[in-house]
C-alpha angles and dihedrals in degrees: 000000000000119000123209122241088248092059092045090052091049091051092050091049091050093051094045091046092051093049092046093049094051095041095045100043108027106033116076121217095229120047127196113258095257091048091049091059091047094045091051090060095040117107096193127043117289117199116226092214115030109234126229116227128228115252116280135176125201135145122255125224087251088065093249126119113273108209140140088285089061089068095055127098096026143042115271135193117202126194125181112220146120136237096240091056111126103201123356097049101048090042094050095043091049090053090049090049091052090046091054092052090050089054092047091049091051090048092236113181126230103029117208126248109239117209130180113204111207116233089187106063091159091070104018111082118185090255094049091047093048093051090048099051095041090055086071095044131344090228093061123099139187141216135203141179138162120299094263094051094047094046090050092050093045094049089052088060096044093255119145126190135163136196114237130188116250120236094252140035134017107340090213091061106019106058140125132214124232112218144139129261094234118147116202122210119208125194124226089270089063093250127136103253105166144347138211128210131185131311087039105121132213090258092051095047091048090048092052093045091053089051096054097044097043 
């Protein structure tokens, strides 16, 4: 599917805006000595001060509530995507699946929980979402909510996405969603600790995860 220059420009602005927001607001200029050493080895972006997230309430693919409390007690990676995505989502989820297998092979403990939050609740039912994420790894899960709840959660993490009409068909049914490939890493306190953006690879994300949990 061809994409107009206007849409490409919008996507670039969204990605640059996201990176600028995170870098400008969440990353301190002067890191403690231990963090400096860690940051120098980090391939993604490590936040100096982990950031708490505003309350959110979705439903997980296990049928249970997915809230801030769901992020506590373990490390969690969150990616915002949708099952009809043609490129970014399958590519990112495949990288995360490969990353998870790297961690298993290296006997990393604890392993992260990987969750894809659907930004297309109109078409992504819990069952469809569950089947999609588990195709990349059986340990993965998903979460969904109505548009308002997902937008609120995403904005709280600096994530921007926008529905766009496809080139063909009924725009109410045949549409795509412009979004970034950012993966957010949350610590066991449920705080945003780091994030990864393309072209971070499975090997690099696994490397960074091992650094922060070691």
